[in-house]
C-alpha positions in Angstrom: 54.0 -9.1 117.7 57.1 -7.7 115.6 60.5 -9.0 117.2 63.7 -7.3 115.9 65.9 -10.1 115.9 69.0 -7.8 115.8 68.1 -6.3 119.1 67.5 -9.8 120.4 71.1 -11.1 119.4 72.4 -7.7 120.9 70.6 -8.6 124.3 71.7 -12.1 124.0 75.3 -11.2 123.4 75.2 -8.9 126.4 73.4 -10.9 128.7 75.1 -11.0 132.1 75.1 -12.9 135.4 74.8 -11.4 138.6 78.6 -10.2 139.6 79.0 -9.2 135.9 80.3 -12.3 134.5 79.8 -12.5 130.9 78.2 -15.6 129.4 79.0 -17.5 126.2 75.7 -17.6 124.1 75.4 -20.0 121.3 72.1 -19.0 119.1 70.7 -21.6 116.7 71.8 -21.1 113.3 68.9 -23.4 111.6 65.5 -23.0 111.9 63.9 -24.2 114.9 63.7 -28.2 115.0 60.6 -30.0 115.9 60.5 -32.0 119.2 61.9 -35.5 118.4 62.4 -38.8 119.9 65.7 -40.9 119.3 65.4 -44.8 119.6 67.0 -47.9 118.5 65.2 -50.4 116.2 65.8 -53.7 114.4 63.5 -53.1 111.7 66.3 -53.0 109.1 67.5 -56.3 110.1 70.1 -55.1 112.7 69.7 -52.5 115.5 70.1 -49.0 114.4 69.6 -45.6 115.6 66.4 -43.7 114.5 64.7 -40.6 115.1 61.2 -39.5 114.7 58.9 -36.4 115.6 57.8 -36.7 119.3 54.2 -37.6 117.7 55.9 -40.7 116.0 55.7 -39.5 112.6 58.8 -39.3 110.1 61.0 -42.3 111.5 64.5 -42.0 110.0 67.5 -44.5 110.3 70.4 -42.3 111.1 73.3 -44.9 111.4 72.8 -47.5 108.5 75.6 -49.8 109.8 75.6 -53.5 109.6 76.3 -53.9 113.2 74.5 -53.0 116.1 73.9 -49.6 117.5 72.4 -48.9 120.6 71.1 -46.5 123.4 71.0 -43.2 121.8 71.3 -39.8 123.9 70.8 -36.4 122.6 73.4 -33.7 123.7 71.7 -30.9 125.5 71.8 -28.6 122.6 70.2 -31.2 120.1 73.1 -31.2 117.8 74.7 -34.1 118.3 73.7 -37.8 119.5 76.1 -40.4 121.2 75.4 -44.0 121.4 77.3 -47.3 121.4 78.1 -49.6 118.8 79.8 -53.0 118.0 81.1 -51.9 114.7 84.7 -52.2 115.8 84.3 -55.6 117.2 83.3 -54.4 120.8 81.1 -52.1 122.5 82.5 -48.5 122.0 81.0 -45.0 122.5 80.3 -43.0 119.4 79.0 -39.6 118.5 77.3 -38.2 115.4 75.6 -35.1 114.2 72.0 -35.1 114.9 71.2 -35.9 111.3 73.5 -38.8 111.3 76.3 -37.4 109.7 80.0 -37.3 111.0 80.1 -40.7 113.1 83.0 -40.9 114.9 84.2 -43.0 117.8 85.1 -41.5 121.3 86.4 -44.5 123.2 88.9 -46.9 122.4 88.7 -50.0 124.9 88.8 -53.8 124.2 86.5 -54.2 127.4 83.9 -52.6 126.0 82.2 -49.2 126.9 78.2 -48.8 126.8 75.2 -46.7 127.9 76.5 -42.9 127.3 74.8 -40.0 129.1 75.5 -36.3 128.8 76.0 -34.1 131.6 73.7 -31.0 131.5 76.4 -28.7 130.3 77.5 -30.8 127.6 81.0 -31.2 128.6 81.0 -34.6 129.7 79.7 -37.9 129.0 79.1 -40.6 131.6 79.1 -44.3 130.6 79.7 -47.8 131.8 82.5 -50.0 131.3 84.2 -53.6 132.3 87.5 -52.2 131.6 88.4 -52.8 135.2 87.2 -56.4 135.4 83.8 -55.3 136.3 81.1 -53.0 135.2 81.7 -49.5 136.9 80.3 -45.7 136.2 82.9 -43.7 134.2 83.2 -40.3 133.0 85.2 -38.6 130.3 85.4 -35.2 128.7 82.6 -34.8 125.5 85.3 -35.5 123.0 86.4 -38.7 124.7 89.5 -37.4 126.4 90.4 -37.6 130.2 88.2 -41.1 131.1 87.9 -41.7 134.7 86.1 -44.0 136.9 83.6 -42.8 139.5 82.7 -46.2 141.1 84.9 -48.9 142.6 82.7 -51.8 144.0 83.3 -55.3 143.1 79.6 -55.4 141.9 78.5 -54.1 138.7 77.0 -50.8 138.3 75.5 -49.9 135.3 73.7 -47.1 133.0 74.2 -43.7 134.7 71.9 -40.5 134.4 72.8 -37.0 135.2 70.7 -35.0 137.6 69.4 -31.7 135.7 71.6 -29.5 137.9 74.9 -31.7 137.2 75.4 -32.3 140.9 74.3 -35.9 141.0 74.7 -39.2 138.9 71.8 -42.1 139.3 72.6 -45.7 138.3 71.6 -49.0 139.1 73.9 -51.8 140.8 73.8 -55.4 141.8 75.9 -54.8 144.8 73.3 -55.5 147.3 72.6 -59.0 145.7 69.6 -57.7 143.5 69.5 -54.6 141.2 68.6 -51.4 143.0 68.7 -47.7 142.1 71.7 -45.6 143.7 72.6 -42.2 143.2 76.0 -40.3 144.0 77.6 -37.1 143.7 79.0 -36.2 140.2 82.4 -36.8 141.6 81.3 -40.3 142.8 81.2 -39.4 146.4 78.6 -40.1 148.7 77.0 -43.2 146.9 73.9 -44.6 148.5 70.9 -46.7 147.6 67.3 -45.4 146.9 65.4 -48.6 146.2 65.4 -51.8 148.4 63.4 -54.3 146.5 64.3 -58.2 145.9 62.4 -58.0 142.4 64.9 -55.6 140.6 65.2 -51.8 139.8 66.7 -50.7 136.5 67.5 -47.5 134.4 67.0 -44.5 136.7 66.0 -41.0 134.7 65.9 -37.9 136.6 62.6 -35.6 135.9 63.7 -32.0 134.3 63.0 -30.5 137.5 65.2 -32.8 139.4 62.4 -33.7 142.2 61.5 -37.1 140.7 63.4 -40.2 139.5 61.7 -42.6 137.0 62.7 -46.4 136.6 61.2 -49.8 135.9 60.9 -52.6 138.2 59.6 -56.2 138.1 58.2 -56.0 141.8 54.8 -56.6 140.5 55.7 -59.7 138.5 56.5 -57.8 135.3 58.3 -55.0 134.3 56.4 -51.7 135.0 57.5 -48.0 135.0 57.6 -46.4 138.5 58.2 -43.1 139.9 59.9 -41.9 143.0 60.9 -38.7 144.9 64.5 -37.9 144.2 65.3 -39.1 147.7 63.9 -42.5 147.0 60.5 -41.7 149.1 57.1 -42.3 147.6 57.8 -45.0 145.1 54.5 -45.7 142.8 53.8 -47.7 139.8 52.7 -45.7 136.7 52.0 -48.2 133.9 50.0 -50.9 135.7 49.9 -53.3 132.6 50.4 -57.2 132.4 52.9 -56.8 129.7 56.6 -55.6 130.2 57.3 -51.9 130.2 60.9 -50.5 130.4 63.6 -47.8 129.6 61.7 -44.7 130.7 62.6 -41.1 129.3 61.1 -37.8 130.5 59.9 -35.2 127.8 62.0 -32.1 128.3 59.0 -30.2 129.8 58.5 -32.9 132.5 54.7 -33.6 131.2 55.3 -36.8 129.8 57.6 -39.8 129.7 58.2 -42.3 127.0 59.1 -45.9 127.4 59.0 -49.2 125.4 56.4 -51.9 126.0 55.7 -55.2 124.5 51.9 -55.0 125.3 51.1 -55.3 121.4 53.4 -58.6 121.2 56.8 -56.6 120.2 58.4 -53.8 121.9 57.1 -50.4 120.6 57.8 -46.8 121.9 54.9 -45.6 124.0 54.2 -42.2 125.9 52.3 -41.5 128.7 51.4 -38.5 130.9 53.7 -38.0 133.7 51.1 -39.3 136.2 50.7 -42.4 134.3 47.3 -41.4 132.3 46.8 -41.4 128.7 49.3 -44.3 127.8 49.6 -44.5 124.0 51.9 -46.2 121.5 54.0 -43.8 119.1 55.4 -46.7 116.8 53.7 -49.6 115.2 56.4 -51.7 113.7 56.9 -55.7 113.8 60.2 -55.2 114.6 61.7 -54.2 118.0 61.9 -50.4 119.2 63.6 -49.6 122.5 65.2 -47.1 124.5 63.7 -43.7 123.7 65.6 -40.3 124.2 63.5 -37.1 123.8 64.7 -33.8 122.7 62.7 -30.6 122.1 64.3 -27.4 120.9 62.4 -25.1 123.3 64.2 -26.5 126.3 67.5 -26.8 124.4 70.7 -26.0 126.9 72.3 -23.1 124.7 74.2 -21.0 127.2 77.2 -22.6 129.1 79.6 -21.1 131.6 82.9 -23.0 132.7 82.1 -24.7 136.2 78.4 -23.5 136.2 75.3 -24.9 134.8 74.1 -23.4 131.6 70.5 -22.0 131.2 68.1 -22.7 128.1 67.0 -20.7 125.2 63.5 -21.4 126.0 64.0 -19.6 129.3 66.0 -16.8 127.7 63.3 -16.3 125.0 60.5 -16.4 127.3 62.2 -13.7 129.4 62.9 -11.2 126.3 59.7 -11.8 124.3 57.3 -12.0 127.3 57.5 -8.3 128.1 
């Protein structure tokens, strides 16, 4: 089918919400990217941020810094990656272009800031920090301005994860004497516990449709990837492997989950179907590979409106080109 891209650009420029509010549209200026997975690895002697194709091919070191760089997270449009680094003597949140260029620091606090996570509209970054004496969940504007605390509990809260609609943030906390998965409204209100298991539950991640949360747990004697409904019901083990599996991350289409596992003797990046079937490794390196973060340009969020959740280029493209 022949497609007139000039007409497509006009159609995008004139896209209206019901009620007649004009959306601001950002169209990819470069050729479409492949689906990619970012992760961190010490294969070059210290932990660096890497990116590879979603099939495991073409791994590339993006940070090339003699200190540690950890926990990458893609921006919703795929143009940037945020991470945290010890290059200034303590953990701080950094950001860089998706090709590794233009690395710059967003936070500047001697206590340490860690675990960045983008809001779905790309306007904010959540993180955890011990700047107030214990680890709490914070949020700031995507340029590093206006940091504010969301949790205020004498226990420690870690690793925030935004729901796809931007209305909630999941995290894990030791406030009940063992680590459990919690969820709260995006402004910090209405904090409630989803798991209740003394073995420990860590690193929540929302499915793209917002209906499920995956996490890892030690309740079976070793780290396994679990999934549950977004309200905490129907918790089940997906990996069922005697090794340790952790740090799950959904594919943007919701069909697969990436994770790390030491089932081959060291941590590698693995992927499986969302129901736990078809588990296979993507990396095969004697070093340690951890913390996968998935991006697919077909699901990139490329439309945003102040105060409202954006849509995706993939959805617009489907609507325009399926007629």
